[in-house]
C-alpha positions as CSV (number, residue, x, y, z in Angstrom):
1,M,-26.3,22.2,-8.4
2,K,-24.8,25.4,-7.0
3,L,-21.9,23.2,-5.5
4,L,-21.1,21.7,-8.8
5,I,-20.9,25.1,-10.7
6,Y,-19.3,27.4,-7.9
7,G,-17.9,24.9,-5.4
8,S,-14.5,23.0,-5.3
9,P,-14.2,21.2,-8.6
10,T,-12.3,18.4,-6.8
11,V,-15.3,17.8,-4.5
12,S,-17.7,18.5,-7.5
13,I,-15.8,15.5,-9.5
14,L,-16.0,13.1,-6.6
15,I,-19.6,13.9,-5.8
16,I,-20.5,13.3,-9.6
17,F,-18.6,10.2,-9.9
18,G,-19.9,9.0,-6.4
19,I,-23.6,9.5,-7.7
20,A,-22.7,7.8,-11.0
21,A,-21.3,4.8,-9.1
22,I,-24.5,4.4,-7.1
23,F,-26.6,4.8,-10.2
24,I,-24.6,2.3,-12.2
25,T,-24.7,-0.3,-9.2
26,L,-28.6,-0.1,-9.3
27,S,-29.1,-0.2,-13.0
28,L,-26.3,-2.5,-14.2
29,D,-28.8,-4.7,-16.3
30,S,-30.5,-1.7,-18.0
31,D,-30.6,-1.3,-21.8
32,F,-29.1,2.1,-21.4
33,L,-25.9,0.5,-20.0
34,I,-26.0,-2.7,-21.8
35,L,-26.5,-1.7,-25.3
36,P,-23.6,0.6,-25.5
37,E,-21.3,-2.3,-24.2
38,K,-22.8,-4.8,-26.8
39,Y,-21.8,-2.4,-29.6
40,L,-18.2,-2.0,-28.1
41,D,-18.0,-5.9,-27.8
42,D,-18.7,-6.2,-31.5
43,I,-15.9,-4.1,-32.3
44,W,-13.5,-6.4,-30.1
45,Y,-15.1,-9.3,-31.9
46,A,-14.1,-7.8,-35.2
47,V,-10.7,-6.8,-34.2
48,H,-9.8,-10.4,-32.8
49,S,-11.4,-13.8,-33.4
50,E,-10.2,-17.0,-32.7
51,T,-10.0,-19.9,-35.0
52,R,-10.6,-23.7,-33.8
53,V,-10.3,-26.6,-36.2
54,N,-10.3,-30.0,-34.3
55,D,-13.7,-29.6,-32.7
56,N,-15.2,-33.1,-33.3
57,I,-18.1,-31.4,-34.8
58,V,-19.5,-32.4,-38.3
59,I,-22.4,-30.4,-39.8
60,V,-24.8,-31.9,-42.3
61,E,-26.5,-28.9,-44.2
62,I,-29.8,-29.1,-45.7
63,D,-28.9,-26.5,-48.3
64,D,-30.6,-25.1,-51.4
65,R,-29.5,-27.6,-53.6
66,T,-30.9,-30.5,-51.2
67,L,-34.2,-28.6,-51.0
68,E,-34.3,-28.2,-54.8
69,Y,-33.6,-31.8,-55.4
70,Y,-36.9,-32.7,-53.3
71,F,-38.9,-29.8,-54.5
72,P,-42.0,-29.1,-54.3
73,E,-41.8,-31.5,-51.1
74,I,-40.9,-29.0,-48.6
75,P,-40.1,-29.8,-45.8
76,L,-37.7,-32.8,-46.4
77,P,-39.6,-36.3,-46.5
78,R,-39.2,-37.7,-42.9
79,S,-38.3,-41.0,-44.2
80,Q,-35.1,-39.7,-45.9
81,I,-34.1,-38.0,-42.5
82,A,-34.9,-41.4,-40.8
83,L,-32.6,-43.2,-43.3
84,L,-29.6,-40.8,-42.7
85,I,-29.9,-41.2,-39.0
86,N,-30.0,-44.8,-39.3
87,D,-26.8,-44.9,-41.3
88,L,-25.1,-42.3,-39.1
89,A,-26.1,-44.4,-36.0
90,D,-24.7,-47.4,-37.4
91,P,-22.3,-49.0,-34.7
92,S,-19.4,-49.4,-37.2
93,L,-19.2,-45.5,-37.7
94,S,-18.9,-44.9,-33.8
95,V,-20.7,-41.5,-34.1
96,R,-21.0,-40.2,-30.6
97,T,-24.1,-37.8,-30.8
98,I,-26.4,-37.1,-33.5
99,V,-28.4,-33.6,-33.4
100,L,-31.4,-32.8,-35.2
101,D,-31.4,-29.1,-35.2
102,L,-34.8,-29.4,-36.9
103,Y,-38.5,-29.6,-35.7
104,F,-41.3,-31.4,-36.8
105,E,-44.6,-29.3,-36.6
106,G,-47.7,-31.5,-36.9
107,P,-47.9,-35.1,-38.8
108,S,-46.2,-35.8,-42.0
109,K,-48.1,-34.1,-44.8
110,K,-47.1,-37.0,-47.4
111,D,-47.3,-40.3,-45.3
112,P,-47.9,-40.8,-41.8
113,G,-45.9,-43.8,-42.0
114,D,-42.9,-41.6,-42.2
115,D,-43.5,-40.6,-38.6
116,T,-43.8,-44.0,-37.5
117,L,-40.4,-45.0,-39.3
118,L,-38.6,-41.9,-37.9
119,A,-40.0,-42.5,-34.4
120,H,-38.8,-46.1,-34.4
121,I,-35.3,-45.3,-35.6
122,M,-35.3,-42.5,-32.8
123,A,-36.1,-45.1,-30.3
124,T,-33.6,-47.7,-31.6
125,H,-30.8,-45.4,-31.3
126,K,-32.1,-43.1,-28.5
127,N,-28.8,-43.0,-26.5
128,K,-27.4,-41.1,-29.6
129,I,-30.2,-38.8,-30.7
130,I,-31.0,-35.3,-29.7
131,C,-34.2,-33.8,-31.4
132,A,-35.2,-30.2,-31.2
133,T,-38.4,-28.4,-29.9
134,F,-38.9,-25.2,-31.0
135,F,-39.5,-22.0,-28.9
136,P,-40.7,-19.2,-31.2
137,D,-39.4,-15.7,-30.6
138,F,-42.2,-13.5,-31.6
139,Q,-45.1,-15.6,-32.4
140,V,-47.7,-16.8,-29.9
141,Q,-49.2,-20.2,-30.6
142,E,-51.3,-22.8,-28.8
143,A,-49.4,-25.5,-27.4
144,S,-49.9,-28.8,-29.1
145,Y,-51.0,-30.5,-25.9
146,A,-54.2,-30.4,-24.1
147,G,-54.8,-29.5,-20.4
148,N,-52.2,-28.9,-17.8
149,H,-50.1,-31.9,-18.7
150,N,-46.6,-30.7,-19.8
151,P,-45.0,-33.2,-22.3
152,L,-41.7,-31.6,-21.6
153,E,-41.5,-32.6,-17.9
154,K,-39.9,-35.8,-19.0
155,F,-36.8,-34.1,-20.4
156,S,-36.7,-31.3,-17.9
157,Y,-34.3,-31.0,-14.9
158,P,-35.1,-30.9,-11.3
159,L,-33.5,-27.5,-10.6
160,D,-34.6,-24.6,-8.0
161,Y,-36.3,-21.5,-9.4
162,H,-34.1,-19.3,-11.3
163,D,-34.8,-16.3,-13.5
164,F,-34.0,-18.3,-16.7
165,F,-34.9,-17.0,-20.1
166,D,-38.7,-17.6,-20.1
167,M,-41.0,-19.1,-22.8
168,D,-44.8,-19.1,-22.3
169,Y,-45.6,-20.9,-25.4
170,V,-44.1,-23.9,-27.4
171,N,-44.6,-26.0,-30.5
172,T,-43.7,-29.4,-29.3
173,I,-43.1,-32.3,-31.6
174,L,-45.3,-35.1,-32.0
175,P,-46.2,-37.2,-29.1
176,L,-45.1,-40.1,-31.3
177,F,-41.7,-38.6,-31.2
178,L,-41.8,-37.6,-27.5
179,N,-42.5,-40.9,-26.5
180,N,-39.5,-42.6,-28.7
181,I,-36.5,-40.4,-27.9
182,E,-34.4,-40.2,-24.8
183,F,-33.2,-36.5,-25.3
184,L,-34.8,-33.3,-26.2
185,G,-33.4,-29.8,-26.7
186,H,-34.6,-26.5,-28.2
187,I,-33.6,-24.7,-31.4
188,N,-34.6,-21.3,-30.5
189,V,-32.1,-18.3,-31.2
190,Y,-32.4,-15.5,-29.0
191,Q,-32.0,-12.1,-30.7
192,D,-31.7,-8.9,-28.6
193,E,-32.6,-5.3,-29.3
194,T,-29.7,-5.1,-31.9
195,N,-31.0,-8.2,-33.8
196,V,-27.3,-9.4,-33.6
197,I,-26.4,-12.9,-32.0
198,R,-23.9,-12.7,-29.3
199,E,-25.2,-15.1,-26.7
200,L,-27.6,-18.0,-26.8
201,P,-29.7,-19.2,-23.7
202,L,-28.4,-22.8,-22.4
203,M,-31.3,-23.2,-20.2
204,I,-35.1,-22.3,-20.7
205,S,-37.9,-21.9,-18.2
206,F,-41.1,-23.5,-19.4
207,K,-44.2,-24.1,-17.2
208,N,-42.1,-24.6,-14.1
209,S,-39.9,-27.0,-15.9
210,I,-36.1,-26.2,-16.8
211,V,-35.4,-27.5,-20.3
212,A,-31.7,-27.7,-21.6
213,A,-30.9,-26.1,-24.9
214,L,-29.9,-28.2,-27.9
215,S,-26.0,-27.5,-27.5
216,I,-26.2,-28.6,-23.7
217,E,-28.1,-31.7,-24.6
218,A,-25.7,-32.6,-27.4
219,L,-22.7,-32.2,-25.0
220,R,-24.4,-34.1,-22.2
221,C,-25.0,-37.0,-24.7
222,Y,-21.2,-36.4,-26.1
223,L,-19.8,-36.6,-22.7
224,R,-22.1,-39.6,-21.6
225,L,-23.5,-37.7,-18.5
226,P,-26.6,-38.4,-16.7
227,R,-29.1,-35.9,-16.4
228,G,-28.4,-35.5,-12.8
229,E,-24.9,-34.1,-13.5
230,V,-26.1,-31.2,-15.2
231,F,-26.9,-28.5,-12.7
232,F,-27.0,-24.7,-12.2
233,K,-25.2,-23.1,-9.0
234,D,-24.1,-19.7,-8.1
235,K,-24.6,-18.4,-11.8
236,K,-22.9,-21.1,-13.4
237,L,-24.0,-23.9,-15.2
238,Y,-22.1,-27.3,-14.4
239,L,-21.7,-30.2,-16.7
240,K,-20.2,-32.5,-14.0
241,D,-16.8,-30.7,-13.6
242,R,-17.1,-28.3,-16.4
243,E,-18.0,-24.7,-15.1
244,I,-19.9,-22.8,-17.7
245,P,-20.5,-19.1,-16.7
246,V,-24.1,-17.8,-17.6
247,D,-25.9,-14.9,-16.5
248,K,-29.1,-14.9,-14.3
249,Y,-31.1,-15.8,-17.4
250,G,-29.1,-18.9,-18.3
251,T,-27.6,-16.9,-21.4
252,F,-24.3,-17.7,-22.6
253,K,-22.0,-15.5,-24.2
254,I,-20.2,-16.8,-27.4
255,R,-16.3,-15.8,-27.1
256,Y,-15.6,-16.5,-30.7
257,F,-17.3,-17.4,-34.0
258,K,-16.0,-19.9,-36.2
259,S,-16.1,-19.7,-40.0
260,P,-18.2,-22.4,-41.7
261,S,-15.2,-23.5,-43.5
262,S,-13.5,-24.2,-40.2
263,Y,-16.1,-27.2,-39.6
264,T,-16.3,-30.4,-41.4
265,R,-19.4,-30.2,-43.4
266,Y,-21.5,-32.1,-45.9
267,S,-24.6,-31.4,-48.0
268,F,-27.4,-33.5,-46.9
269,I,-28.0,-34.7,-50.7
270,D,-24.5,-35.3,-51.2
271,L,-24.5,-37.8,-48.1
272,M,-27.5,-39.4,-48.9
273,E,-26.0,-40.2,-52.4
274,K,-22.6,-41.2,-51.3
275,F,-22.5,-42.2,-47.5
276,S,-23.1,-45.9,-47.9
277,E,-20.4,-46.5,-50.6
278,N,-17.6,-44.0,-49.7
279,E,-15.3,-45.2,-46.7
280,I,-13.8,-41.7,-46.7
281,Y,-17.1,-40.2,-45.8
282,R,-17.6,-42.8,-43.2
283,A,-14.3,-42.5,-41.4
284,S,-14.8,-38.8,-40.9
285,F,-17.7,-39.4,-38.4
286,K,-15.9,-41.3,-35.9
287,D,-16.2,-40.1,-32.3
288,K,-18.0,-36.9,-33.7
289,I,-21.0,-34.7,-33.0
290,V,-23.1,-34.6,-36.1
291,I,-25.5,-31.9,-36.5
292,I,-28.2,-31.9,-38.9
293,G,-29.6,-28.4,-39.7
294,I,-31.0,-26.0,-42.3
295,N,-28.6,-23.8,-44.4
296,S,-30.8,-22.2,-46.8
297,K,-31.6,-18.4,-47.0
298,T,-34.1,-18.9,-50.1
299,Y,-36.6,-21.3,-48.3
300,Y,-36.0,-21.0,-44.6
301,P,-34.7,-17.2,-44.1
302,K,-35.9,-17.4,-40.3
303,E,-33.0,-19.9,-40.0
304,I,-30.4,-17.2,-40.9
305,S,-29.1,-14.7,-38.2
306,F,-26.4,-12.0,-38.0
307,T,-23.2,-12.2,-36.1
308,P,-21.3,-9.4,-34.6
309,F,-19.4,-9.1,-37.9
310,G,-22.5,-8.5,-39.6
311,E,-22.3,-11.8,-41.4
312,E,-25.5,-13.8,-42.4
313,R,-25.1,-17.0,-40.5
314,P,-27.2,-20.2,-40.3
315,N,-28.5,-21.0,-37.0
316,V,-27.1,-24.4,-36.8
317,Y,-23.5,-22.9,-37.0
318,L,-24.3,-20.8,-33.8
319,H,-25.2,-24.1,-32.0
320,A,-22.1,-25.5,-33.2
321,D,-20.0,-22.4,-32.0
322,I,-21.8,-22.9,-28.7
323,I,-20.7,-26.5,-28.7
324,S,-16.9,-25.5,-29.7
325,N,-16.6,-22.9,-27.2
326,I,-17.5,-25.1,-24.2
327,L,-15.4,-28.1,-25.5
328,H,-12.4,-25.5,-25.6
329,E,-13.5,-24.2,-22.3
330,S,-13.3,-20.6,-23.7
331,Y,-15.9,-18.4,-22.1
332,L,-16.9,-14.7,-21.6
333,A,-17.7,-14.0,-18.0
334,N,-18.9,-10.8,-16.1
335,P,-16.6,-9.5,-13.5
336,H,-17.7,-8.9,-10.0
337,P,-20.7,-6.5,-10.0
338,L,-18.8,-3.9,-8.0
339,A,-15.8,-3.8,-10.3
340,V,-17.4,-1.1,-12.5
341,P,-18.6,1.2,-9.6
342,I,-15.2,0.8,-7.8
343,T,-13.3,1.5,-11.2
344,L,-15.6,4.5,-11.8
345,L,-14.7,5.9,-8.2
346,L,-11.1,5.6,-9.0
347,M,-11.4,7.5,-12.1
348,G,-13.3,10.2,-10.1
349,F,-9.8,10.4,-7.9
350,V,-7.6,10.5,-11.0
351,F,-9.8,13.6,-12.4
352,S,-9.7,15.3,-9.1
353,F,-6.1,14.9,-8.9
354,I,-5.5,16.3,-12.6
355,Q,-8.1,19.1,-11.9
356,P,-5.5,21.4,-10.1
357,L,-3.2,21.3,-13.2
358,K,-2.9,24.9,-14.7
359,S,-2.4,23.7,-18.2
360,R,-6.2,23.0,-19.6
361,T,-4.5,21.1,-22.4
362,Y,-2.5,18.9,-19.9
363,R,-5.8,18.0,-18.1
364,L,-7.5,17.1,-21.7
365,V,-4.6,15.1,-22.8
366,I,-4.4,13.0,-19.4
367,S,-8.3,12.6,-19.6
368,L,-8.1,11.3,-22.9
369,V,-5.0,8.9,-22.2
370,L,-7.1,7.8,-19.3
371,M,-10.1,7.0,-21.7
372,F,-7.4,5.2,-23.9
373,L,-6.2,2.8,-21.2
374,I,-9.7,2.0,-20.1
375,L,-10.5,0.8,-23.8
376,A,-7.2,-1.1,-24.0
377,A,-7.9,-2.7,-20.6
378,D,-11.5,-3.7,-21.8
379,Y,-9.9,-5.0,-25.0
380,I,-7.4,-7.2,-22.9
381,L,-10.0,-8.4,-20.7
382,F,-12.3,-9.4,-23.4
383,Q,-9.6,-11.4,-25.0
384,S,-8.8,-13.0,-21.6
385,G,-12.4,-14.1,-21.3
386,Y,-14.1,-11.1,-19.3
387,V,-17.0,-8.6,-20.3
388,F,-16.0,-5.4,-18.5
389,Q,-18.7,-2.7,-18.9
390,C,-16.1,-0.3,-20.2
391,S,-18.8,1.8,-22.2
392,V,-20.2,2.8,-18.9
393,L,-16.8,4.3,-17.8
394,I,-16.3,6.0,-21.1
395,L,-19.8,7.4,-21.0
396,A,-19.1,9.0,-17.7
397,G,-15.5,9.7,-18.2
398,L,-15.8,11.7,-21.5
399,P,-18.3,14.5,-19.9
400,M,-15.8,14.8,-17.1
401,A,-12.9,15.1,-19.4
402,V,-14.7,18.1,-21.0
403,Y,-15.6,19.4,-17.6
404,T,-11.8,19.3,-16.3
405,Y,-11.0,21.1,-19.7
406,L,-13.7,23.7,-19.4
407,L,-13.3,24.3,-15.6
408,S,-12.5,28.0,-16.4
409,F,-16.2,29.2,-16.4
410,K,-15.4,30.8,-13.1
411,E,-13.0,28.7,-11.4
412,Q,-10.3,29.2,-13.9
413,V,-11.0,33.0,-14.5
414,E,-10.6,33.3,-10.7
415,I,-7.3,31.3,-10.8
416,I,-5.9,33.6,-13.5
417,R,-6.9,36.8,-11.7
418,T,-5.3,35.4,-8.7
419,Q,-2.1,34.5,-10.4
420,E,-2.0,38.0,-12.1
421,Q,-2.4,39.4,-8.7
422,E,0.3,37.4,-7.2
423,K,2.5,38.2,-10.2
424,L,2.3,41.8,-9.5
425,I,2.8,41.3,-5.6
426,L,5.8,39.0,-6.5
427,K,7.2,42.0,-8.9
428,E,6.8,44.4,-6.1
429,K,8.5,42.2,-3.5
430,E,11.2,41.6,-6.1
431,K,11.7,45.3,-6.5
432,S,11.7,46.0,-3.0
433,L,14.1,43.2,-2.3
434,T,16.3,44.6,-5.1
435,E,16.3,48.0,-3.2
436,I,17.0,46.2,0.2
437,E,19.8,44.2,-1.3
438,E,21.1,47.4,-2.8
439,E,20.8,49.2,0.6
440,I,22.5,46.3,2.5
441,K,25.4,46.4,-0.1
442,V,25.9,50.0,0.8
443,A,25.3,49.6,4.7
444,R,28.1,46.7,4.5
445,A,30.5,48.8,2.6
446,I,29.9,51.6,5.1
447,Q,30.3,49.0,8.0
448,E,33.5,47.6,6.4
449,Y,34.9,51.1,6.3
450,L,34.2,51.6,9.9
451,L,36.0,48.3,10.8
452,P,39.9,48.4,11.0
453,A,41.3,48.3,7.5
454,Q,44.4,46.7,8.7
455,P,45.7,45.3,12.0
456,P,48.0,47.6,13.9
457,S,51.6,47.3,13.6
458,I,53.2,46.8,17.1
459,P,56.7,45.8,17.9
460,H,56.8,42.2,19.2
461,Y,52.9,41.6,18.7
462,D,51.3,39.8,15.8
463,I,47.6,41.0,15.7
464,F,44.7,40.0,13.2
465,G,41.0,40.3,13.1
466,L,38.2,39.7,10.8
467,N,34.5,39.7,10.7
468,I,32.1,37.4,8.5
469,P,28.4,38.6,8.5
470,A,25.7,36.1,8.4
471,R,23.1,38.5,6.6
472,G,25.1,40.9,4.5
473,V,25.7,43.4,7.4
474,S,26.9,42.5,10.7
475,G,25.8,42.9,14.5
476,D,29.3,42.0,15.4
477,F,32.2,44.7,15.4
478,Y,35.8,45.0,16.4
479,D,38.0,47.8,16.8
480,F,41.6,49.2,17.6
481,V,42.1,52.5,19.0
482,K,45.8,53.7,19.7
483,L,45.6,55.5,22.9
484,S,49.5,56.3,23.5
485,E,52.7,55.5,22.1
486,T,52.6,52.2,24.2
487,E,48.9,51.5,24.7
488,L,46.2,49.9,22.3
489,A,42.5,49.8,23.1
490,I,40.9,46.6,21.8
491,T,37.1,46.0,21.3
492,I,35.0,42.8,20.3
493,A,31.1,43.1,20.6
494,D,28.1,41.3,19.7
495,I,24.9,43.1,19.4
496,S,21.6,41.3,20.0
497,G,19.6,40.4,17.1
498,K,20.8,40.3,13.3
499,G,20.3,42.2,10.1
500,I,19.8,46.0,9.8
501,S,18.8,46.7,13.2
502,A,21.9,45.1,14.7
503,S,24.2,46.7,12.4
504,L,22.9,50.2,13.2
505,L,23.3,49.6,17.0
506,M,26.7,48.2,16.1
507,T,27.7,51.5,14.4
508,A,26.4,53.4,17.2
509,S,28.1,51.1,19.8
510,Q,31.3,51.5,18.1
511,A,31.2,55.2,18.1
512,V,30.5,55.3,21.8
513,M,33.4,53.0,22.6
514,R,35.9,55.2,20.5
515,S,34.5,58.2,22.3
516,E,34.8,56.7,25.8
517,S,38.3,55.2,24.7
518,N,39.5,58.8,24.0
519,K,38.8,59.8,27.6
520,F,41.2,57.2,29.0
521,N,43.7,59.1,31.2
522,P,46.3,56.7,33.1
523,G,45.8,57.2,36.9
524,K,42.3,58.4,36.5
525,F,40.5,56.0,34.1
526,D,41.0,52.4,33.9
527,C,39.2,49.6,31.5
528,A,36.2,49.4,34.1
529,D,35.6,53.1,34.0
530,I,35.3,53.2,30.0
531,V,33.1,50.5,30.0
532,A,30.9,51.8,32.6
533,G,30.7,55.0,30.8
534,A,29.9,53.5,27.4
535,N,27.2,51.3,29.3
536,R,25.3,54.6,30.2
537,L,25.5,56.2,27.1
538,I,24.3,52.8,25.2
539,H,21.4,52.5,27.8
540,A,20.4,56.1,27.0
541,I,20.2,55.7,23.1
542,T,18.8,52.2,22.9
543,D,15.5,50.4,23.4
544,P,15.4,48.3,26.6
545,S,15.2,45.2,24.7
546,R,18.4,45.7,22.8
547,F,21.7,44.9,24.3
548,L,25.4,43.9,23.4
549,T,28.0,41.6,24.9
550,L,31.5,43.3,24.9
551,F,35.0,42.5,25.6
552,Y,37.2,45.7,26.3
553,A,40.9,45.6,26.8
554,I,44.0,47.9,26.8
555,L,47.2,46.3,25.8
556,D,50.5,48.0,27.1
557,Y,52.9,46.5,24.7
558,E,55.9,48.1,26.7
559,Q,54.9,46.7,29.9
560,N,53.3,43.6,28.2
561,T,50.0,43.8,30.2
562,F,46.5,43.3,29.1
563,C,44.0,45.0,31.3
564,F,40.6,43.8,30.3
565,V,36.7,43.9,31.2
566,N,34.3,41.1,30.1
567,A,31.0,42.5,29.8
568,G,28.9,39.3,29.4
569,H,30.8,38.2,26.5
570,N,32.4,34.7,25.5
571,S,35.5,34.1,27.5
572,P,38.5,34.9,25.4
573,I,41.3,32.1,25.5
574,A,44.9,32.8,26.7
575,V,47.1,29.9,25.6
576,G,50.7,29.8,26.8
577,P,53.6,28.7,24.8
578,A,53.1,25.3,26.6
579,S,49.6,25.1,25.4
580,E,48.1,25.9,28.9
581,I,44.8,27.4,28.6
582,E,43.4,30.4,30.7
583,Y,39.9,31.9,30.1
584,L,39.4,35.8,30.7
585,E,36.1,36.1,32.5
586,N,36.0,38.9,34.9
587,G,34.0,42.1,33.9
588,G,30.4,42.4,34.8
589,L,26.8,42.6,33.0
590,I,26.1,43.0,29.5
591,L,25.7,46.8,28.1
592,G,22.5,48.4,27.5
593,I,20.5,46.8,30.4
594,M,21.0,48.8,33.5
595,P,22.5,52.3,33.3
596,E,24.6,52.4,36.6
597,T,26.4,49.2,36.3
598,E,29.7,48.5,38.1
599,Y,32.5,46.9,36.2
600,R,35.5,45.2,37.3
601,S,38.9,45.1,35.5
602,E,41.7,42.5,35.5
603,T,45.2,42.7,34.2
604,L,46.9,39.9,32.5
605,K,50.7,39.5,32.1
606,I,51.4,38.4,28.6
607,V,54.4,36.1,28.2
608,P,56.5,35.4,25.0
609,G,54.8,33.0,22.8
610,Q,51.4,33.6,24.2
611,K,48.4,34.0,22.1
612,L,44.8,35.7,23.1
613,I,42.0,34.5,21.1
614,L,38.9,36.9,21.3
615,Y,35.7,35.8,19.5
616,T,31.9,36.1,19.3
617,D,29.3,33.4,19.8
618,G,29.2,32.8,16.1
619,V,32.3,30.7,16.3
620,V,31.1,28.3,19.2
621,E,27.5,28.2,18.0
622,A,28.1,27.2,14.4
623,E,25.9,24.2,13.6
624,K,25.6,21.1,11.4
625,A,22.4,20.2,10.0
626,N,21.6,18.0,12.9
627,A,21.9,21.0,15.4
628,E,25.3,19.9,16.9
629,Q,27.3,22.8,17.7
630,Y,31.0,23.5,17.4
631,G,31.5,24.5,21.0
632,E,34.6,25.8,23.3
633,E,36.1,22.6,23.7
634,R,36.8,22.0,19.9
635,L,38.0,25.7,19.7
636,A,40.3,25.3,22.9
637,N,41.9,22.1,21.1
638,L,42.3,23.8,17.8
639,V,44.1,26.6,19.4
640,K,46.4,24.5,21.7
641,D,47.4,22.3,18.7
642,N,48.1,25.4,16.4
643,V,49.7,28.0,18.9
644,S,52.8,28.2,16.8
645,L,51.1,29.4,13.9
646,S,50.7,33.4,13.1
647,S,47.6,35.1,14.1
648,R,46.4,35.2,10.5
649,Q,47.5,31.4,10.0
650,L,45.5,30.6,13.1
651,A,42.3,32.7,12.2
652,E,42.3,31.1,8.9
653,K,42.7,27.6,10.3
654,L,39.9,28.2,12.7
655,I,37.6,29.4,10.0
656,D,38.4,26.5,7.6
657,D,37.8,24.3,10.6
658,I,34.3,25.7,11.3
659,H,33.3,25.2,7.4
660,L,34.6,21.4,7.8
661,F,32.6,21.1,11.0
662,T,29.3,22.3,9.6
663,E,29.5,20.5,6.3
664,G,28.3,23.4,4.3
665,Y,25.3,24.2,6.5
666,E,24.1,27.8,6.3
667,Q,26.0,30.2,8.6
668,S,23.3,31.6,11.1
669,D,25.2,34.1,13.2
670,D,28.0,36.7,12.7
671,I,31.7,35.5,13.3
672,T,34.1,37.9,14.4
673,I,37.7,36.8,15.6
674,I,40.7,38.9,17.2
675,I,44.1,37.0,17.7
676,I,46.9,38.7,19.5
677,G,50.1,36.9,19.7
678,R,53.4,37.9,21.4
679,D,56.6,36.8,19.8
680,A,58.4,34.1,21.3
């Protein structure tokens, strides 16, 4: 119980439905589960019922008018019944089956000769006649036979034992009749706890014998089947090739109830008066099943039952309904026994999936929609011939719908409290992020101020530089420092790391390089000395884990010489006017690692039309979404193909090509470019 209240709601739901599935599997036949389903089935009966007309069934009603005609002699004189049977059995009428939905309790009260006459006629037409034996519902009476002999054995079926609907007591018809008829069926109507007729037993267990119901015997006779072709197997009753679904008690659920007006029917007294002289009457009986039964609420109220629609209905019509359903092979069958438990488990998974929804209204609406879909499915299955125990699912689902809606006992309160805390934390983070963004904007503005505002203007040289940060502020920098009337110091560097920390080291490194460049004295210092001095200072002011790659050069634009030191930086590209390539690699280690590092300088003679491309690794390491990099080869080819462009045009061309290559993928590193070109 603690788990269901304080534990995970998802686990709780699955456990509840799992237990319910086990419980239902073990108790599918209990009244607690069956009764709600019966009431629900009654609604489906009322919503939609089928109408069948051509059933080859004719009903002869012993109605109030007939009984009043013979009053006070009730029941009817058996001689009159014998005469009607004799007329109906006339070969010229071609009646297939005559069903007596009547029972005869004891000898005739008026004339024993009537019994002899009736027995004689039954024996004469025994291949057409089915007579009923009465199995009482609620009264216990002594059987009308002595000893252990069972007079019904003659009419029983040699079937293995099954839990058929059981009768311990029976009022049988007279031995005189039993010895003179071929077929025998019962007329019992089984009423359940609701006193409404939905199903009737087709097979009855009595004294270790299996006796067929009146309707089954009527069909067997109508179809001209021998007794051996009626058998029970795998919870189905077989009439030769016809499969009739029944439950383990041999009970058949009626799929539709016909209106009495849908049947061809006659009053017993009218038929007695007009039958022999009216050919229209006679023609209407050809190849038919004729059922003779009671239709009198006044004199025989026990012969009246109630249908799911709440209508009073003579029992004779219920037997006719059974025959009609089976002739049209319109049955109601139960699905697989595990269908309901499996569906219940699936419902549990649905409830567990909707449980995390924050909106309780959504959870309730989805739960109710699920209940509606289950009801709709039950109705469709009912109309398709299946009785699915939908009420069980509804009874289990509605409490869970309420449970998921009211989950906020403690769980929802905790969720709300957590959400409020998360909102406060998020607001604080948003505030901090806003402040950081403002600080980054200020830092970037300062950084842009420190970078050259414009490229230097030098006779016969075209110089351009740009810096594109990846995260607001840059860890790259470039710089131009005029050393004399003919000399210009050029620096491009890449600080390890990114973001604010890299930008701070970038600012310090730029200041160091400017300070060391101002110490330049031709004849005493060259490029290597300046870089070595800068390395010592950067090592002194930075953490050992921080460093920078650097390319430093002094351009003598009068002598057209380019003295440079490459301190672990990407090798700049020198492209001649004929597109020949040279890489500027010599120098030494990166700055900031070892304080006493020696650097070597090298001097390049710049020829007319030549261009120098200085860049950071953000250029060659620009990536696509699949991690493919731009690369040095693509860079070299682009420079060779566009060497005739101005420095600005070539830089812009390079940036456009990088964007084209990355296909809009996010820039992951700072990009810095310096292009130096000598006029042709």
